[in-house]
C-alpha positions, 0 to 999 in steps of 0.5 A: 476537457478533463480526464478523471481516473477513478482511484481504486478503493484501498481504504482499510487494513491489508494483510500479507506474510509477516506484514500489514499495511493500514491504508487511509484514502482521501480521493487520489491521496493516501497514507499508510502505516506499513509494519513489517519485520518489526519495523514501522514505516509511514508512507504518503502517496497518490493513487492513479486507477489501480496503481499506488506510489508512495514515498516513505521518509528518506529515499525509500519508495514503493509501488503497488498494484490493486486488485479487488481483494489484493494489493501486490508490491510491483516495485520499490527502492531503498529500505522498501525494495525488499517488499517487491513481490509481497501481496496483501489480502484485505483484512476480514476483521480488525486484525491480521492475526491467525 
């Protein structure tokens, strides 16, 4: 018997307050580019249901929770710890501008 947990669909651009997250997804794996406060970080991680876990080069990691129209940072370590509580909404167009 196998247990298959369907990963949330998170592919695309997500916009937050002063931050953006562009996600490329392949099944349970994803990579993302996080732009926050002028810094760019590359992330690689896994999706299990609606839970996302990612690591950046070095010691930094971030945990996110997916909802139909939002991604919320639920935890982080290292340079990404300051993102805890940040929410992202799926972009309506091609950018996060006002």
